[in-house]
C-alpha positions as a Markdown table, in Angstrom:
| # | Residue | x | y | z |
|---|---|---|---|---|
| 1 | Unk | 137.5 | 106.4 | 87.3 |
| 2 | Unk | 140.9 | 106.5 | 86.5 |
| 3 | Unk | 143.1 | 103.8 | 86.8 |
| 4 | Unk | 146.5 | 105.9 | 86.1 |
| 5 | Unk | 148.9 | 105.1 | 88.5 |
| 6 | Unk | 146.8 | 102.9 | 91.2 |
| 7 | Unk | 147.2 | 99.7 | 92.5 |
| 8 | Unk | 144.2 | 97.8 | 91.3 |
| 9 | Unk | 143.6 | 94.0 | 92.7 |
| 10 | Unk | 141.1 | 91.6 | 91.1 |
| 11 | Unk | 140.3 | 89.4 | 93.3 |
| 12 | Unk | 138.3 | 86.1 | 91.2 |
| 13 | Unk | 139.3 | 87.3 | 87.8 |
| 14 | Unk | 138.7 | 84.3 | 86.0 |
| 15 | Unk | 139.8 | 85.1 | 82.4 |
| 16 | Unk | 140.6 | 88.5 | 83.4 |
| 17 | Unk | 138.3 | 90.9 | 81.7 |
| 18 | Unk | 138.8 | 92.9 | 84.3 |
| 19 | Unk | 141.8 | 92.9 | 85.0 |
| 20 | Unk | 143.4 | 93.8 | 81.2 |
| 21 | Unk | 141.1 | 97.0 | 81.3 |
| 22 | Unk | 143.1 | 99.2 | 84.8 |
| 23 | Unk | 146.4 | 98.0 | 82.9 |
| 24 | Unk | 145.8 | 98.6 | 79.5 |
| 25 | Unk | 144.5 | 101.9 | 80.9 |
| 26 | Unk | 147.9 | 102.7 | 82.5 |
| 27 | Unk | 147.6 | 101.3 | 86.3 |
| 28 | Unk | 150.4 | 101.5 | 88.3 |
| 29 | Unk | 150.3 | 97.1 | 88.9 |
| 30 | Unk | 146.9 | 94.7 | 88.4 |
| 31 | Unk | 147.1 | 91.6 | 90.7 |
| 32 | Unk | 144.7 | 89.2 | 89.2 |
| 33 | Unk | 143.8 | 86.1 | 91.2 |
| 34 | Unk | 142.0 | 83.2 | 91.0 |
| 35 | Unk | 141.6 | 80.2 | 92.9 |
| 36 | Unk | 143.2 | 77.9 | 90.7 |
| 37 | Unk | 144.6 | 75.0 | 92.8 |
| 38 | Unk | 140.4 | 74.5 | 94.2 |
| 39 | Unk | 139.7 | 74.0 | 90.7 |
| 40 | Unk | 137.6 | 77.2 | 90.7 |
| 41 | Unk | 138.6 | 78.1 | 86.8 |
| 42 | Unk | 141.4 | 75.5 | 85.3 |
| 43 | Unk | 143.4 | 77.3 | 82.6 |
| 44 | Unk | 142.2 | 81.0 | 83.4 |
| 45 | Unk | 145.8 | 82.2 | 84.3 |
| 46 | Unk | 147.5 | 81.0 | 82.0 |
| 47 | Unk | 145.5 | 82.1 | 79.6 |
| 48 | Unk | 145.6 | 86.1 | 80.8 |
| 49 | Unk | 149.3 | 85.1 | 81.1 |
| 50 | Unk | 149.2 | 85.4 | 77.7 |
| 51 | Unk | 146.9 | 87.8 | 76.5 |
| 52 | Unk | 149.1 | 90.1 | 79.1 |
| 53 | Unk | 152.6 | 88.7 | 77.4 |
| 54 | Unk | 151.0 | 89.4 | 74.1 |
| 55 | Unk | 149.7 | 93.2 | 74.6 |
| 56 | Unk | 153.4 | 93.7 | 76.5 |
| 57 | Unk | 151.3 | 94.5 | 79.6 |
| 58 | Unk | 154.4 | 94.3 | 82.2 |
| 59 | Unk | 152.2 | 96.6 | 84.8 |
| 60 | Unk | 149.8 | 93.2 | 85.2 |
| 61 | Unk | 150.8 | 89.7 | 87.3 |
| 62 | Unk | 148.5 | 86.9 | 87.9 |
| 63 | Unk | 148.2 | 84.4 | 91.3 |
| 64 | Unk | 146.6 | 81.5 | 91.9 |
| 65 | Unk | 145.5 | 82.6 | 95.3 |
| 66 | Unk | 142.6 | 83.5 | 97.4 |
| 67 | Unk | 142.2 | 86.7 | 99.2 |
| 68 | Unk | 143.0 | 85.6 | 102.6 |
| 69 | Unk | 146.2 | 84.6 | 101.1 |
| 70 | Unk | 147.5 | 88.4 | 100.5 |
| 71 | Unk | 149.2 | 90.3 | 103.2 |
| 72 | Unk | 148.7 | 93.9 | 103.8 |
| 73 | Unk | 152.8 | 94.2 | 104.4 |
| 74 | Unk | 153.2 | 92.7 | 100.4 |
| 75 | Unk | 151.2 | 96.3 | 99.2 |
| 76 | Unk | 147.9 | 97.7 | 100.0 |
| 77 | Unk | 146.0 | 98.7 | 97.0 |
| 78 | Unk | 143.8 | 101.7 | 95.4 |
| 79 | Unk | 141.2 | 99.5 | 93.9 |
| 80 | Unk | 140.1 | 96.3 | 94.9 |
| 81 | Unk | 137.5 | 94.9 | 92.6 |
| 82 | Unk | 134.6 | 91.9 | 93.8 |
| 83 | Unk | 133.0 | 91.7 | 90.4 |
| 84 | Unk | 130.5 | 88.7 | 90.6 |
| 85 | Unk | 132.2 | 86.9 | 93.4 |
| 86 | Unk | 131.2 | 88.0 | 97.2 |
| 87 | Unk | 128.9 | 85.1 | 97.0 |
| 88 | Unk | 132.3 | 83.0 | 96.2 |
| 89 | Unk | 133.6 | 84.0 | 98.9 |
| 90 | Unk | 132.3 | 82.1 | 101.0 |
| 91 | Unk | 129.4 | 79.8 | 99.4 |
| 92 | Unk | 128.6 | 77.8 | 102.2 |
| 93 | Unk | 128.0 | 81.3 | 104.9 |
| 94 | Unk | 126.5 | 83.2 | 102.4 |
| 95 | Unk | 123.2 | 81.2 | 102.2 |
| 96 | Unk | 122.0 | 81.9 | 105.6 |
| 97 | Unk | 124.0 | 85.2 | 106.3 |
| 98 | Unk | 120.6 | 87.2 | 106.7 |
| 99 | Unk | 119.6 | 84.7 | 109.5 |
| 100 | Unk | 123.1 | 82.8 | 111.0 |
| 101 | Unk | 125.4 | 84.5 | 113.2 |
| 102 | Unk | 128.5 | 82.5 | 112.7 |
| 103 | Unk | 127.9 | 82.9 | 109.5 |
| 104 | Unk | 128.3 | 86.6 | 109.8 |
| 105 | Unk | 131.2 | 86.7 | 111.9 |
| 106 | Unk | 132.7 | 84.3 | 109.0 |
| 107 | Unk | 132.0 | 87.2 | 106.3 |
| 108 | Unk | 132.9 | 90.0 | 108.6 |
| 109 | Unk | 136.7 | 88.8 | 109.1 |
| 110 | Unk | 136.8 | 88.1 | 105.6 |
| 111 | Unk | 136.3 | 92.1 | 105.4 |
| 112 | Unk | 137.9 | 92.9 | 107.6 |
| 113 | Unk | 140.9 | 91.1 | 106.7 |
| 114 | Unk | 139.8 | 93.1 | 102.8 |
| 115 | Unk | 140.0 | 96.3 | 105.0 |
| 116 | Unk | 144.0 | 95.3 | 105.8 |
| 117 | Unk | 144.7 | 95.4 | 101.9 |
| 118 | Unk | 143.5 | 98.8 | 101.1 |
| 119 | Unk | 145.3 | 101.4 | 100.6 |
| 120 | Unk | 144.2 | 105.2 | 102.9 |
| 121 | Unk | 141.6 | 106.8 | 100.6 |
| 122 | Unk | 141.2 | 103.4 | 98.5 |
| 123 | Unk | 137.9 | 101.7 | 97.7 |
| 124 | Unk | 136.2 | 98.5 | 97.3 |
| 125 | Unk | 133.5 | 97.8 | 93.8 |
| 126 | Unk | 131.5 | 94.9 | 94.7 |
| 127 | Unk | 129.8 | 93.9 | 92.1 |
| 128 | Unk | 126.4 | 91.1 | 91.9 |
| 129 | Unk | 123.0 | 90.0 | 92.1 |
| 130 | Unk | 120.7 | 90.3 | 94.7 |
| 131 | Unk | 119.0 | 87.4 | 96.5 |
| 132 | Unk | 115.4 | 89.0 | 95.4 |
| 133 | Unk | 113.9 | 88.3 | 92.5 |
| 134 | Unk | 110.6 | 87.8 | 90.8 |
| 135 | Unk | 111.2 | 84.4 | 88.9 |
| 136 | Unk | 112.0 | 81.7 | 91.7 |
| 137 | Unk | 108.8 | 82.8 | 93.2 |
| 138 | Unk | 107.2 | 81.5 | 89.9 |
| 139 | Unk | 109.6 | 78.8 | 90.0 |
| 140 | Unk | 111.1 | 79.8 | 87.0 |
| 141 | Unk | 114.4 | 80.9 | 85.9 |
| 142 | Unk | 115.6 | 84.5 | 85.1 |
| 143 | Unk | 115.2 | 85.0 | 81.2 |
| 144 | Unk | 117.8 | 87.9 | 82.1 |
| 145 | Unk | 120.3 | 85.3 | 85.2 |
| 146 | Unk | 118.9 | 82.3 | 84.2 |
| 147 | Unk | 122.1 | 80.7 | 85.8 |
| 148 | Unk | 122.3 | 82.8 | 88.9 |
| 149 | Unk | 121.6 | 80.0 | 92.2 |
| 150 | Unk | 119.3 | 83.0 | 93.8 |
| 151 | Unk | 120.4 | 81.8 | 97.3 |
| 152 | Unk | 123.9 | 82.0 | 97.5 |
| 153 | Unk | 123.3 | 86.0 | 96.9 |
| 154 | Unk | 122.9 | 88.3 | 99.1 |
| 155 | Unk | 120.5 | 92.0 | 99.1 |
| 156 | Unk | 123.5 | 95.0 | 99.0 |
| 157 | Unk | 121.6 | 95.9 | 102.5 |
| 158 | Unk | 123.2 | 92.5 | 103.3 |
| 159 | Unk | 126.9 | 93.6 | 102.1 |
| 160 | Unk | 126.5 | 97.3 | 103.6 |
| 161 | Unk | 125.8 | 96.0 | 107.1 |
| 162 | Unk | 128.6 | 93.6 | 106.5 |
| 163 | Unk | 130.7 | 95.9 | 105.3 |
| 164 | Unk | 130.5 | 98.7 | 107.9 |
| 165 | Unk | 130.9 | 96.3 | 110.8 |
| 166 | Unk | 134.3 | 95.9 | 109.3 |
| 167 | Unk | 135.0 | 99.4 | 108.9 |
| 168 | Unk | 133.7 | 100.1 | 105.3 |
| 169 | Unk | 130.9 | 102.9 | 104.6 |
| 170 | Unk | 129.3 | 102.7 | 101.1 |
| 171 | Unk | 129.5 | 105.6 | 98.5 |
| 172 | Unk | 127.4 | 104.8 | 96.0 |
| 173 | Unk | 124.6 | 101.6 | 95.0 |
| 174 | Unk | 124.0 | 101.6 | 91.0 |
| 175 | Unk | 121.9 | 98.8 | 89.7 |
| 176 | Unk | 123.0 | 98.2 | 86.3 |
| 177 | Unk | 120.8 | 99.2 | 83.3 |
| 178 | Unk | 119.4 | 96.2 | 81.2 |
| 179 | Unk | 119.6 | 97.1 | 77.5 |
| 180 | Unk | 117.3 | 98.0 | 75.0 |
| 181 | Unk | 116.2 | 99.9 | 78.3 |
| 182 | Unk | 118.7 | 101.8 | 79.4 |
| 183 | Unk | 118.3 | 104.3 | 82.6 |
| 184 | Unk | 114.8 | 102.7 | 83.0 |
| 185 | Unk | 115.8 | 99.8 | 84.6 |
| 186 | Unk | 118.3 | 101.1 | 86.7 |
| 187 | Unk | 116.5 | 100.8 | 89.6 |
| 188 | Unk | 115.6 | 97.9 | 92.2 |
| 189 | Unk | 112.0 | 97.4 | 90.9 |
| 190 | Unk | 112.8 | 96.4 | 87.2 |
| 191 | Unk | 116.0 | 94.8 | 88.3 |
| 192 | Unk | 113.3 | 92.4 | 90.8 |
| 193 | Unk | 111.8 | 91.4 | 87.0 |
| 194 | Unk | 114.9 | 90.9 | 85.3 |
| 195 | Unk | 118.7 | 89.7 | 86.8 |
| 196 | Unk | 118.7 | 91.8 | 89.9 |
| 197 | Unk | 122.2 | 93.3 | 88.9 |
| 198 | Unk | 123.6 | 96.3 | 91.4 |
| 199 | Unk | 127.3 | 97.7 | 91.8 |
| 200 | Unk | 128.2 | 98.8 | 95.2 |
| 201 | Unk | 131.4 | 100.8 | 96.1 |
| 202 | Unk | 132.8 | 101.2 | 99.7 |
| 203 | Unk | 135.2 | 102.6 | 101.0 |
| 204 | Unk | 137.5 | 102.2 | 104.5 |
| 205 | Unk | 136.9 | 104.5 | 107.5 |
| 206 | Unk | 139.7 | 105.7 | 109.2 |
């Protein structure tokens, strides 16, 4: 993906490793947001700010904010990244998305707001772990993803349906390969026994 001249939004940026990369590669502007006021990751934005200053990245800005705090009138983004963060947009609702209409409506509302922030032909990148994994069935932790709380995640098909209801179309779905297995591990069957990690790309429909 070419970031040159693009406006990038990194939602739940943490320490900002996914914000720094497009900034270094010549993005027009990168906005990294992290709700530190809620105690999500205290100190991360200060650390990112120091790194950006050291690298003289004047195209990188950071803000202690939630996604829902942003407004379209402040500018739209060509690329929005939700890297391992989509399930944190509402950790209570995400647990029952597959069976509760109020929870579904909550996330559709979030995604409709997100759509107002995406520029024409802009894309949204979602990376996360899927809900289903072999190891929890045995009462064990996944050796690949031992800290994942599987109840707070959902399958790619759930996100695709909710994003579609909000006006997004799915461009791609890719299961994350695991070293040293390479491309042989980039499929849902292998991932069921590994970290169940995937990346989805969406585009805003007209």
